[in-house]
Biotite code that builds the C-alpha atoms (Angstrom):
import biotite.structure as struc

atoms = struc.array([
    struc.Atom([-0.157, -0.154, -0.185], chain_id="A", res_id=1, res_name="MET", atom_name="CA", element="C"),
    struc.Atom([3.099, 2.706, 1.138], chain_id="A", res_id=2, res_name="GLY", atom_name="CA", element="C"),
    struc.Atom([4.841, 2.214, -2.647], chain_id="A", res_id=3, res_name="TRP", atom_name="CA", element="C"),
    struc.Atom([0.930, 2.659, -4.275], chain_id="A", res_id=4, res_name="PHE", atom_name="CA", element="C"),
    struc.Atom([0.715, 5.965, -2.800], chain_id="A", res_id=5, res_name="ILE", atom_name="CA", element="C"),
    struc.Atom([4.515, 6.815, -3.230], chain_id="A", res_id=6, res_name="ILE", atom_name="CA", element="C"),
    struc.Atom([4.004, 6.093, -6.938], chain_id="A", res_id=7, res_name="LYS", atom_name="CA", element="C"),
    struc.Atom([0.942, 8.345, -7.539], chain_id="A", res_id=8, res_name="SER", atom_name="CA", element="C"),
    struc.Atom([2.583, 10.857, -5.736], chain_id="A", res_id=9, res_name="TYR", atom_name="CA", element="C"),
    struc.Atom([6.021, 11.089, -8.241], chain_id="A", res_id=10, res_name="VAL", atom_name="CA", element="C"),
    struc.Atom([3.773, 9.760, -10.867], chain_id="A", res_id=11, res_name="VAL", atom_name="CA", element="C"),
    struc.Atom([0.994, 13.403, -10.702], chain_id="A", res_id=12, res_name="LYS", atom_name="CA", element="C"),
    struc.Atom([4.473, 15.366, -9.439], chain_id="A", res_id=13, res_name="SER", atom_name="CA", element="C"),
    struc.Atom([6.306, 14.631, -12.372], chain_id="A", res_id=14, res_name="LEU", atom_name="CA", element="C"),
    struc.Atom([3.342, 15.116, -14.522], chain_id="A", res_id=15, res_name="SER", atom_name="CA", element="C"),
    struc.Atom([2.820, 17.789, -13.376], chain_id="A", res_id=16, res_name="SER", atom_name="CA", element="C"),
    struc.Atom([6.296, 19.560, -14.543], chain_id="A", res_id=17, res_name="LEU", atom_name="CA", element="C"),
    struc.Atom([5.347, 18.037, -17.867], chain_id="A", res_id=18, res_name="ILE", atom_name="CA", element="C"),
    struc.Atom([2.446, 20.068, -17.476], chain_id="A", res_id=19, res_name="LEU", atom_name="CA", element="C"),
    struc.Atom([4.603, 22.890, -16.723], chain_id="A", res_id=20, res_name="ILE", atom_name="CA", element="C"),
    struc.Atom([7.398, 22.598, -19.308], chain_id="A", res_id=21, res_name="ILE", atom_name="CA", element="C"),
    struc.Atom([5.067, 21.896, -22.234], chain_id="A", res_id=22, res_name="VAL", atom_name="CA", element="C"),
    struc.Atom([2.803, 24.342, -21.508], chain_id="A", res_id=23, res_name="ALA", atom_name="CA", element="C"),
    struc.Atom([6.083, 27.117, -21.870], chain_id="A", res_id=24, res_name="THR", atom_name="CA", element="C"),
    struc.Atom([7.154, 25.610, -25.083], chain_id="A", res_id=25, res_name="ILE", atom_name="CA", element="C"),
    struc.Atom([4.304, 25.888, -26.600], chain_id="A", res_id=26, res_name="VAL", atom_name="CA", element="C"),
    struc.Atom([2.296, 28.864, -25.591], chain_id="A", res_id=27, res_name="LEU", atom_name="CA", element="C"),
    struc.Atom([4.636, 31.309, -26.657], chain_id="A", res_id=28, res_name="PRO", atom_name="CA", element="C"),
    struc.Atom([5.191, 29.046, -30.151], chain_id="A", res_id=29, res_name="VAL", atom_name="CA", element="C"),
    struc.Atom([1.026, 30.101, -30.886], chain_id="A", res_id=30, res_name="LEU", atom_name="CA", element="C"),
    struc.Atom([0.780, 33.660, -29.148], chain_id="A", res_id=31, res_name="ALA", atom_name="CA", element="C"),
    struc.Atom([3.955, 33.999, -32.617], chain_id="A", res_id=32, res_name="ASN", atom_name="CA", element="C"),
    struc.Atom([1.734, 31.889, -34.879], chain_id="A", res_id=33, res_name="ALA", atom_name="CA", element="C"),
    struc.Atom([-0.600, 34.455, -34.665], chain_id="A", res_id=34, res_name="GLN", atom_name="CA", element="C"),
    struc.Atom([1.216, 37.594, -35.007], chain_id="A", res_id=35, res_name="ASN", atom_name="CA", element="C"),
    struc.Atom([0.478, 38.346, -38.414], chain_id="A", res_id=36, res_name="THR", atom_name="CA", element="C"),
    struc.Atom([2.125, 42.276, -37.946], chain_id="A", res_id=37, res_name="ASP", atom_name="CA", element="C"),
    struc.Atom([4.959, 42.063, -40.018], chain_id="A", res_id=38, res_name="GLY", atom_name="CA", element="C"),
    struc.Atom([6.730, 42.778, -36.398], chain_id="A", res_id=39, res_name="SER", atom_name="CA", element="C"),
    struc.Atom([10.319, 41.867, -35.357], chain_id="A", res_id=40, res_name="ASP", atom_name="CA", element="C"),
    struc.Atom([9.928, 38.428, -34.100], chain_id="A", res_id=41, res_name="LEU", atom_name="CA", element="C"),
    struc.Atom([12.966, 38.068, -32.884], chain_id="A", res_id=42, res_name="ALA", atom_name="CA", element="C"),
    struc.Atom([13.054, 41.045, -30.398], chain_id="A", res_id=43, res_name="SER", atom_name="CA", element="C"),
    struc.Atom([9.897, 39.895, -28.597], chain_id="A", res_id=44, res_name="LYS", atom_name="CA", element="C"),
    struc.Atom([11.076, 36.049, -28.222], chain_id="A", res_id=45, res_name="GLN", atom_name="CA", element="C"),
    struc.Atom([14.386, 37.720, -26.582], chain_id="A", res_id=46, res_name="ALA", atom_name="CA", element="C"),
    struc.Atom([12.606, 39.907, -24.843], chain_id="A", res_id=47, res_name="ASP", atom_name="CA", element="C"),
    struc.Atom([11.060, 36.989, -22.706], chain_id="A", res_id=48, res_name="MET", atom_name="CA", element="C"),
    struc.Atom([14.285, 35.338, -22.818], chain_id="A", res_id=49, res_name="SER", atom_name="CA", element="C"),
    struc.Atom([15.142, 35.852, -19.050], chain_id="A", res_id=50, res_name="PRO", atom_name="CA", element="C"),
    struc.Atom([11.592, 34.953, -18.732], chain_id="A", res_id=51, res_name="PHE", atom_name="CA", element="C"),
    struc.Atom([11.714, 31.614, -19.715], chain_id="A", res_id=52, res_name="TYR", atom_name="CA", element="C"),
    struc.Atom([15.183, 30.729, -17.840], chain_id="A", res_id=53, res_name="TRP", atom_name="CA", element="C"),
    struc.Atom([14.366, 31.952, -14.777], chain_id="A", res_id=54, res_name="THR", atom_name="CA", element="C"),
    struc.Atom([10.729, 29.856, -15.181], chain_id="A", res_id=55, res_name="LEU", atom_name="CA", element="C"),
    struc.Atom([12.940, 26.728, -16.073], chain_id="A", res_id=56, res_name="GLY", atom_name="CA", element="C"),
    struc.Atom([14.939, 27.653, -12.625], chain_id="A", res_id=57, res_name="ILE", atom_name="CA", element="C"),
    struc.Atom([11.356, 27.856, -10.428], chain_id="A", res_id=58, res_name="ILE", atom_name="CA", element="C"),
    struc.Atom([10.268, 25.217, -11.847], chain_id="A", res_id=59, res_name="GLY", atom_name="CA", element="C"),
    struc.Atom([13.583, 23.010, -11.902], chain_id="A", res_id=60, res_name="GLY", atom_name="CA", element="C"),
    struc.Atom([13.787, 23.325, -8.013], chain_id="A", res_id=61, res_name="CYS", atom_name="CA", element="C"),
    struc.Atom([10.238, 22.574, -8.390], chain_id="A", res_id=62, res_name="ILE", atom_name="CA", element="C"),
    struc.Atom([11.224, 19.522, -9.211], chain_id="A", res_id=63, res_name="GLY", atom_name="CA", element="C"),
    struc.Atom([13.407, 18.420, -7.623], chain_id="A", res_id=64, res_name="VAL", atom_name="CA", element="C"),
    struc.Atom([12.595, 18.987, -4.042], chain_id="A", res_id=65, res_name="THR", atom_name="CA", element="C"),
    struc.Atom([9.119, 17.204, -5.016], chain_id="A", res_id=66, res_name="LEU", atom_name="CA", element="C"),
    struc.Atom([11.455, 14.163, -5.864], chain_id="A", res_id=67, res_name="ALA", atom_name="CA", element="C"),
    struc.Atom([13.257, 14.974, -2.878], chain_id="A", res_id=68, res_name="TYR", atom_name="CA", element="C"),
    struc.Atom([11.061, 14.684, -1.637], chain_id="A", res_id=69, res_name="VAL", atom_name="CA", element="C"),
    struc.Atom([8.999, 12.112, -2.650], chain_id="A", res_id=70, res_name="SER", atom_name="CA", element="C"),
    struc.Atom([12.465, 9.640, -1.972], chain_id="A", res_id=71, res_name="TRP", atom_name="CA", element="C"),
    struc.Atom([12.959, 10.289, 0.931], chain_id="A", res_id=72, res_name="LYS", atom_name="CA", element="C"),
    struc.Atom([9.320, 9.515, 2.223], chain_id="A", res_id=73, res_name="LYS", atom_name="CA", element="C"),
    struc.Atom([10.054, 6.031, 0.364], chain_id="A", res_id=74, res_name="TYR", atom_name="CA", element="C"),
    struc.Atom([12.944, 5.642, 2.087], chain_id="A", res_id=75, res_name="LYS", atom_name="CA", element="C"),
    struc.Atom([11.344, 6.769, 5.056], chain_id="A", res_id=76, res_name="GLY", atom_name="CA", element="C"),
    struc.Atom([7.770, 4.114, 5.146], chain_id="A", res_id=77, res_name="GLU", atom_name="CA", element="C"),
    struc.Atom([11.122, 1.559, 3.759], chain_id="A", res_id=78, res_name="GLN", atom_name="CA", element="C"),
    struc.Atom([12.585, 2.214, 7.126], chain_id="A", res_id=79, res_name="ARG", atom_name="CA", element="C"),
    struc.Atom([9.013, 2.191, 9.132], chain_id="A", res_id=80, res_name="ASP", atom_name="CA", element="C"),
    struc.Atom([7.529, -1.398, 7.861], chain_id="A", res_id=81, res_name="GLN", atom_name="CA", element="C"),
    struc.Atom([11.072, -2.997, 8.479], chain_id="A", res_id=82, res_name="ARG", atom_name="CA", element="C"),
    struc.Atom([10.419, -2.277, 12.270], chain_id="A", res_id=83, res_name="LYS", atom_name="CA", element="C"),
    struc.Atom([7.218, -3.224, 11.599], chain_id="A", res_id=84, res_name="ASP", atom_name="CA", element="C"),
    struc.Atom([8.170, -6.511, 10.548], chain_id="A", res_id=85, res_name="GLN", atom_name="CA", element="C"),
    struc.Atom([10.977, -6.907, 13.713], chain_id="A", res_id=86, res_name="ASP", atom_name="CA", element="C"),
    struc.Atom([8.735, -7.132, 16.403], chain_id="A", res_id=87, res_name="ARG", atom_name="CA", element="C"),
])
């Protein structure tokens, strides 16, 4: 039962992280595809570059933190199960 809870938590965490990454890539592409006024798209893309870096760094930190917490919880539950079996 404990492994299922950990596994589902990790899957939810990773799926959320993947959704954030995909949204970060797809939404600007769609926004640029609708731009038909002939303005300079390269300058607009360059203006958004720091935003993408910030989003990537923060998203990466969140993803690493969730993975670490999931791993520690998994190891703690394994340790508790071994203690219960030894009793």
